[in-house]
C-alpha positions, 0 to 999 in steps of 0.5 A: 561462479556466484548466482543471486537470486533477486527477491520479487516485490511483494506488496501488502493490498489493505482494506481498513475500516468498515468498507465493504466495496473491494473490487478496487482493491481486487483490481489492484491484486491482479495487476500487481500480480500480473506485473510479477509481484507477490501479492498478500490481500489483507482482506475486509475490515482491518484496521491500522495495527492489524496492516502493520502487523502484517506488513512487517509478518509478510517482509513485504516492500510496500502496503497499497491501502484502498479507501472509499469511504471513512477517515483517510487521516487517521486511517494512513497516520496509524498504519505509519504510527505501527510502523514506526513503533515496530521500527520497519522505515522501509516500507512504501505506504501508497493510498488510492480510492475516493475516499482520497480527495484533493483537500486531503492529499497534501496533508498525505503527502506531508505524513510521507504516503508515497503515492496517491492514486484517484478512482481513475488512475489507470492501474498501469500508471499505478503499478508503475508509480509502485514499482518505481519507488519500491526500485528507489528505495531498494529493499530486498 
């Protein structure tokens, strides 16, 4: 008889830039943990390189970037480019927060951000979106 051990989904929740408001990120961490995921929280003031390096080191399935201000396009572009430099193509990148406006949403989607969620999005919807997207890629 062969037993298989299924690996839990692993997600890195990241707070880039100078934004110190991490309440949303902390709520995401709890929601992902409650859904059975392993959660790694980057802490505040992360650079794109720090986020990508942590994601690779922790062997995560996804990165959830929470932004309230700043420049989302350069941050997301930086994370995606750093992942590409590291030869990683199977880590999904998600974004959320007030910095994700309707005006930049198409640009972020075009860059390859897997899912974007505004501040009024219920946590259950975010968790479901992340879980479904990771499941489609099938990284284990």
